[in-house]
N, C-alpha and C positions, 0 to 999 in steps of 0.2 A: 858376156856376165850379166849375172840377173842383176835389179832394179835395187839401191839400195831402204834401207828400212831406216827408217829414223824416227823413231822414239823419239827425236828433241822435238817435232811440230808441235807447239801449242794451239792445234786450227784446227776446225773439221774438215774433214776431205770434201773433194767437188761436187760428191752425189750427195752431200747434206745441204750443198748451199741450195735454199728455196729459190730460186728461178719463177716457178711459175707462177709461186705467192708475190711475188715483188711485182710480175707483168703486171698480173688482175691487179695490183697495187698501182702502180704506176700509170695503167693505163686509167683508174679512177680518178685517180688524180689529174692526170694529163687533161684529164676529161671535164674537168673545174673548170680550164684556161683562168685561172684563180691569179692575177698577178703579182700579189702580197709576198708569195712565195718564192718569186725571184731577186725581191728586192732586197740592200744590204741585211733586212731584217730585226726586230728587239734586243738589244741586248740580254734579257732573261732569256729567250724565246721566242717560237713564233705559239701562239696564246691556244690557238687552237691544237697544235699537238700536246702542249704540254696540259693541256685538258684530259687531251684523250691520253697521256704518258698515265699521270694521278690516275684516272680510272682503271687501266692497267692496272698499275702498281697495287691500289688499292687491294685488289684482285687475288694479284697472288700474293700478296704479302698476307693478306689476310688483315689489314688494320689500317687506318683510315690518312690517306695522302692529300696533300692541298697541291693546288698547280702552283699556288703561292713558295710551295719550299724546292720545287724542281727548277733548274734551270739546263738550257741545251748547250753540248759540247760534242766538239768533233772527235769527238773516242775517249776514252779512259787517261791512255796515256799524254792525250794533252790535257785533260783536264786533271790530272796527279801534277802537272808541271804547272798549272798554272797556280793552284795551291802553294809551290813552293814560291813560286814568284812575289804571289803574295802574303804569304806566313813564313817567310822565312827570311835573310840571309846568308849569301857568305861567310862561315867560318861557323854558324851557327850547329849544335849539337841536337838529331833524329835520334829516337829512336823507331825500331822494325824490329819486329820475329825472327830469331835466326835459325834456321835457316826463313829464307826470305823470297822473291820474283827478283829475278838477279836484273832484268830489263830496267826493272824499280831502284835498283841502284843506279845502273849508268846514268837515269835521269837525274838523283841524288847527287852522283858525283859531278854533272856539268853546273850543276847548283852552289859546289863548293861548302857543301853540309858533310860535319860530322858525324858517322853513322853508327851508333850502338846497338848492338844487337843480345834482345833480350832473349833466355834460351825460354823452347817451349814442351812441352809435354803429347800426352793423348789431349789432354783438355784445352789444347790451345799456349796460349803465353802465361809463363807462370807469374802468380801476383806479386810473388814476397820477392822476387827478383827485379822483377819491373818497379819495388818499392826502395830496393834495396838502391835502382839505378837509381830512380830518384832523388833521392838523399845523396847521392852525390851528381848527377849533373839539374842543369833546367834547359830541359829539350823544347824547343821553339813545336813542336809535334813530335804526335805518336802516328804509325803507317801500321796497322795491320791489315791482315787477308782473314777473317774472323768465319768467312763459311770455307770450306773445300778448299783450304789454302792449298794456293799453289807457291813453294812444290812438294807439300807433305801431303795434301788431302782432309788434314785435319781440323777439326768446327771447333770452333771457340767454344764453351758451354755457358749454359745461361747464367749461373749463377758467376762465372767466370769478367763475363760482357758485363753487369754492372757494377764486381771491384774494377776491372778496369776503368771504368767510365769516372767510378767515384776517386780512387785513386790519378789519375790523369783531372777532375773536377781541384783538387786540392792543391794541382801545385797549376792549377793555368795553363794545362798543357792541352791541344786544339789534337780532339784527334781522326785520320783521315783512313776512312776505310774504305778496303776497295772491293768488293763485292758484287765483281761481276762474276761469283758463281752462285748464289745466293738463293740462285732459282732454279741451280740446275740439280737437285737431288733426285734419289731413285725411287722416290717410295716417300721419304718418313723427311721432315722440312727440315732444316736443320730452326736451329732459335731464331723469334725475330732479327728483322735487320737493325743496325746500329741508327738505322735514322730513323727507330722509333723514337731515337731521346733529344733526337736535334732541335725540341723545342724546350730541353733543358738541361742541355749539356753543348759545350763546344766542340760538335758534330758533324763534320762532312763524310756522307756515304755515298762512294762513284757509283755508278752502272752503265751499262755498255751494253749495243746491240751485237754488238761482236761475239759474244759467246750465246748468247738466247736468239739466233737469228744469220747474220752473214757481216765478218769484219773486215769488208769494203767496203759497208756502210759510214764506214769510220762517223758511227753516233753513239753517244752516251748522254747521260746525265751527272747532273751533280743534286744532290738531296742532302737539305739544311735549314738552318732559320735562313729568312728574311735576311737579317743584317750582313752573316755570310758572304749570304750569294751577294750583296749588294755587294758588299768590298769588291768579292773577286770581277763585278762587272762593272769594276770602275778602270780594272786591268789596261794598260795598255792596249793589248791584241783584242782586247772587245771590242773599245773604243775605236780603233780606225776601223776594224774587219765589219764590224756591229755583228747582228746576231750571227752563232757559231751554227754553218752546214744547215739555212734555214729549206733548199731545195731538198736535199733527202730530206730534215724532219715531214715537209708535205706529204710523202711518198711512206714513209712509214706509222704518219696519223692515219693513210688512208688502209695500210696493213691492217691498223690496229683497230679501226671502228669497225671493219669489213669482218673482224671477228679472227683474223688467218694471222694475227700474233701468235694469241692463242695456240692455233692447232701446229703452226710452227716450232714450239716451245718444247708442245707433248711432245711431238713425235720425235725432234732432238734428246728428251727425257730416257727415252725407251731403246734408240738406240743408244746412246752413253753409257746406261744402264749394264747391256748385255755386253758392250764392249768392257768393260772393267771387268764384268764376271771372265769373258772370253781367255781377258789374259791376266786376270790374275789363279784361273786356272792352270793357264798355260806355264806360267811363273814356278807354282808349285810342282810340276810335275816334274820340269824340266833341270828346276831351279832348285832343289828340296831347302837348301841350305840359307838359301836370300830370305833376308827378316822386311817384312810389311807385312801394313794394315788395309786391307780392303776398304778402299774407299767408299762411302756413302753417298757420293755425288763430287760433282767437278770433272778434273780431267786429269788428273795426274796420279802414278804410283809411284811412292815414294822409297827406293828399295836400297837394304842396306846388304853386302855383298862384304859378308868376316874375312877379314886379312887377305881384298883384293885395292890397290889400287883404282880407281876409277880412270883418274886421268891416265893412268897409264895402259890402261884396260881397254882405252876407247881408240886409240890406232889398231889392234890387236882386232876391234869388233867391227872396226870398216873393212878392214883387209877382206871379213867373213859377212862384209856387207851390212850393216846393222849400227849402227846409230843412235846416241844417249848423251844426257847431258848430264854430265856428271857434277856431282852436290856440292865441288870447291866450288861452280858457278853462283848458287844462292849464298854464299858464308860473306859476313864480314871479315872473318880472321880466317888464321888456316884449322879449318872444319869441316867435317863432312867425307873426307880423303875417302869412306870406304860405300857411300851413296851414289846412287843415279836416279834422276826423275827419268819416269819414261811415259806417254801421253798416249792415252788408247783414244783420242780424237779424231783423229787421223785416217785408218786403215781399218779393212772390215776384217770380219775373225779371222779370217781365211792368214791375213799378212799379219796378225798382231801373233798365229800361231807356229808362222813360219819366222819372224822378225822373233820371239823368244827361241827356237831353237836356235839360231843363226850364233845370239847371243850365247846363249849356253855350250855351244863349240868353241865360240870366242872365248872364255873362261876358259873353260879343260886345256885350251891352245898357253893360254896365257901361264898358265900353274902349272904346267908339263916342264 
């Protein structure tokens, strides 16, 4: 039986994980024999790492970033959970894009939050719909994935970013921007990170080395105004355990100052751009009736199969040794029944083409 090709895997293939770069960075880090990285650590994070991260983001974001605006986290999921812990309480309403990242919905469910989806189109969240929802609800926060969104790949336009922030500011709503794909463009950068507005608005931008280096590092950051970061640093989790992930931040500090973080990221962008191109070409050839927009960055293709229930297609697809995430997983209600999310990050070109052929056969079997 051939191995399952699972388009649901939103993670890099093992071949893309930078073992050699991290071996070099780890050796450089350990050779310093600096015990500071083995302490509990500072609540905000280790100063050398935050300074190096600020320099890295200043280059990659093409805007000034100060270490005082950054806090180390043990990955993006922990950062989002901390935001929920500190800025919401059970029963609160929050806004998300519809559709949105399905595992974020699980985190919100863990916190007992009421989730309201705001529709999106080709420019991102629809601001008129947001304003209508703000007239009805008083959300504790708005969660958005502004660049190369998971699952749709859509990027919030520059004009809508400003209108979204203005609408939220008028109602004193915290904006939590999940920006793990911000640096994964395929040649044309998205509009500036929402962190650009951190000094003037209630915005927290979440970033992670999971998408731009390796997920096993479990290392990320929160980018925001120092006053907001100070509130997060008062969380019991941080006060009890000290600074988050100091040892790994030491290794990544070496990765950055040696110039290898930039090279790793640039290499990933080239690979993902090619894999996206291959997947989209294969879909157009094998499933011409499918509707999708070729992404310009990120990990995902959001595909509509008119007249097909993705939930019912999935077991048929598994019989054909291919899998995906059904669109309904990304919904806050009964929506997106005929859509699927496909990731191109985990497989090489040959496997992507093979997976599409299997999916096309499964669809024909389902419809027959």
